[in-house]
C-alpha positions in Angstrom: 104.7 96.7 115.2 103.6 100.1 113.8 107.2 101.0 113.0 107.8 97.7 111.2 104.6 98.2 109.2 105.7 101.7 108.2 109.1 100.4 107.1 107.4 97.6 105.1 105.0 100.0 103.5 107.9 102.3 102.5 109.7 99.3 101.1 106.7 98.7 98.8 105.9 102.3 98.0 109.4 103.2 97.1 109.5 100.5 94.4 112.3 98.6 96.2 110.4 95.4 96.1 109.6 95.5 92.4 113.3 96.3 91.8 114.3 93.2 93.7 111.8 91.2 91.5 113.4 92.5 88.3 116.9 92.0 89.7 115.9 88.4 90.5 114.8 87.8 86.9 118.3 89.0 85.8 119.9 86.5 88.2 117.7 83.7 86.9 118.8 84.5 83.4 122.5 84.7 84.5 122.3 81.4 86.3 120.4 79.6 83.6 122.9 80.7 80.9 126.0 80.6 83.1 126.7 84.3 82.5 129.2 86.0 84.7 127.8 88.7 87.0 128.5 92.3 86.0 128.2 94.2 89.3 127.8 97.7 87.7 125.2 96.3 85.3 123.2 94.7 88.0 123.3 97.8 90.2 122.3 99.9 87.2 119.3 97.6 86.6 118.3 97.6 90.2 118.6 101.3 90.8 117.2 102.2 87.4 114.1 100.0 88.2 113.6 101.8 91.5 113.8 105.2 89.8 111.9 104.4 86.6 109.1 102.5 88.3 108.6 105.2 91.0 108.5 108.0 88.4 105.9 106.1 86.3 103.9 105.1 89.4 103.6 108.6 90.9 103.8 110.6 87.6 100.3 112.0 87.8 100.5 112.5 91.6 103.9 114.3 91.5 102.8 116.8 88.8 99.5 117.6 90.7 99.1 120.6 93.0 98.2 118.1 95.8 101.8 116.8 95.9 103.6 117.5 99.2 107.4 117.1 99.5 107.2 116.9 103.3 104.7 114.0 103.2 106.7 112.1 100.6 110.2 112.9 101.5 111.1 109.3 102.2 110.0 108.0 98.7 111.6 111.1 97.1 114.9 110.4 99.0 115.1 106.8 97.9 114.2 107.7 94.3 116.9 110.4 94.3 119.5 108.0 95.7 118.5 105.4 93.1 118.8 107.9 90.3 122.3 109.0 91.4 123.4 105.3 91.8 122.1 104.6 88.3 124.1 107.5 86.8 127.3 106.4 88.5 126.9 102.8 87.4 125.8 103.9 83.9 129.2 105.6 83.2 131.0 102.5 84.3 129.4 100.3 81.7 130.5 99.4 78.1 129.1 101.6 75.4 126.7 98.8 74.1 125.1 98.6 77.6 124.7 102.4 77.7 123.0 102.5 74.3 120.6 99.7 75.4 119.7 101.7 78.5 119.0 104.8 76.4 116.8 102.8 74.1 114.7 101.5 77.0 114.6 105.0 78.5 112.7 106.4 75.5 110.2 103.6 75.6 109.6 104.2 79.3 109.1 107.9 78.6 106.4 107.1 76.1 104.5 104.8 78.5 102.3 107.4 80.2 101.1 108.5 76.7 100.6 105.0 75.3 99.0 103.3 78.3 95.6 104.7 77.4 95.5 102.1 74.6 94.4 98.9 76.5 96.4 96.6 74.2 99.6 98.6 74.7 99.5 98.9 78.5 100.5 95.4 79.4 102.6 94.9 76.3 104.9 97.9 76.9 105.6 97.0 80.5 106.3 93.4 79.5 108.6 94.5 76.6 110.5 96.9 78.9 111.0 94.3 81.7 111.9 91.5 79.1 114.4 93.9 77.5 116.1 94.7 80.8 116.3 91.2 82.3 117.1 89.1 79.2 118.4 91.3 76.3 120.7 93.7 78.2 122.5 91.0 80.3 123.2 88.9 77.2 124.6 91.8 75.0 128.2 90.8 75.9 127.7 87.1 75.3 127.8 84.9 72.2 124.3 83.4 72.4 122.9 82.2 69.1 120.2 84.6 67.8 117.5 81.8 67.7 118.0 80.9 71.4 118.3 84.5 72.5 115.0 85.3 70.7 113.2 82.3 72.2 114.5 83.2 75.7 113.1 86.8 75.3 109.7 85.7 74.0 109.5 83.1 76.7 110.1 85.7 79.4 107.8 88.1 77.7 104.9 85.7 78.1 105.8 85.0 81.7 105.8 88.7 82.6 102.5 89.2 80.8 101.1 86.5 83.0 102.6 88.1 86.1 100.8 91.4 85.2 97.4 89.8 85.0 96.7 90.0 88.8 97.7 93.7 88.7 95.4 94.3 85.7 92.5 92.7 87.6 93.1 94.5 90.9 93.7 97.9 89.2 90.6 97.6 87.0 88.5 99.0 89.9 90.7 102.2 90.0 91.5 102.7 86.3 89.5 105.2 84.4 86.8 103.5 82.3 88.1 105.3 79.3 91.3 103.3 79.5 89.4 100.1 78.6 92.0 97.8 80.2 91.8 94.1 79.5 89.6 93.3 82.5 87.3 96.3 81.7 87.0 95.3 78.1 86.7 91.5 78.3 85.8 90.8 82.0 87.8 89.2 84.8 87.1 85.6 83.8 88.4 86.0 80.2 91.4 88.0 81.5 92.3 85.0 83.7 92.0 82.7 80.7 94.4 85.0 78.9 96.8 84.7 81.8 96.7 80.9 81.6 97.3 81.1 77.8 100.4 83.2 78.5 101.7 80.6 80.9 101.1 77.8 78.4 103.1 79.7 75.8 105.8 80.2 78.4 106.0 76.4 79.2 106.0 75.4 75.5 108.9 77.8 74.7 110.7 76.5 77.8 110.6 73.0 76.2 111.9 74.4 72.9 114.7 76.4 74.5 115.9 74.1 77.2 113.8 72.4 79.8 114.2 73.9 83.3 112.3 72.1 86.0 111.5 75.3 87.9 109.9 76.9 84.9 106.9 74.7 85.4 106.9 75.2 89.1 106.8 79.0 88.7 104.1 78.8 86.0 101.9 76.8 88.4 102.6 79.4 91.2 101.6 82.2 88.9 98.6 80.3 87.7 97.5 79.9 91.4 97.7 83.7 92.0 95.8 84.4 88.7 93.1 82.0 89.8 92.5 83.8 93.1 92.9 87.4 91.7 90.0 89.7 92.2 89.3 93.4 92.7 88.7 92.5 96.4 92.3 91.3 97.1 94.4 93.2 99.6 96.8 95.6 98.0 99.6 93.4 99.3 98.4 90.5 97.2 99.9 92.1 94.1 102.3 94.6 95.4 104.1 92.1 97.6 103.1 88.5 97.0 102.8 88.5 93.2 106.0 90.6 92.9 107.8 88.0 95.2 107.4 85.2 92.6 110.5 86.2 90.6 112.4 86.3 93.9 111.2 82.8 94.8 112.3 81.6 91.3 115.8 83.0 91.8 116.1 81.3 95.2 115.0 77.9 93.8 117.5 78.1 90.9 120.2 79.3 93.3 119.7 76.6 95.8 119.0 73.6 93.5 120.9 74.3 90.3 
């Protein structure tokens, strides 16, 4: 059991789970719009998510004098493999996809410097994920500008709502100078903001094209927001909340 727990913890710590969540959102978009899968693009998104999220997650720790290569060799190994996989897949993509990845790269690089502004922290993460899961996969399609924009805004609100449990849990560890949303407005008002994001998501779903599982996923996320607190287990957000996009993909895959 101890070995299984160590493997599970490594799966979470190495950002593989969050990468699967982002990959699942890509698959939901592809299935919903009947877009053909692009293997190299999907691999680039998955491996890029592992690498990018790990770098941002451990940025402060990796540059500190307390960092030990020996103690973190597993995470470093997975991050390195993810980076090499991304590079290989990147050079197999069309030029338009490569430009899109370079654009998002610059925004990710700016994140550590911009996250100190409370209103930018959640916005930048949501913009980056929305860009990766809904803009990049549709670059090679002929979607109408209006519907493409509505799709992106709709997913932006959903991702903002998904981040609320993380904001609440992290508020106990974030420096008070960051003035994150829960620190600035309190946990109760932060939850109301999450519900507002979900309402916007559902309204835009009706405008774009009604998908029955959109409401189901909104209810599931609302449930997790309702029970979010600083006392939750670390797995509440890092595993269960991040599993919601995977659940969404499975529902669409099975019942579509």
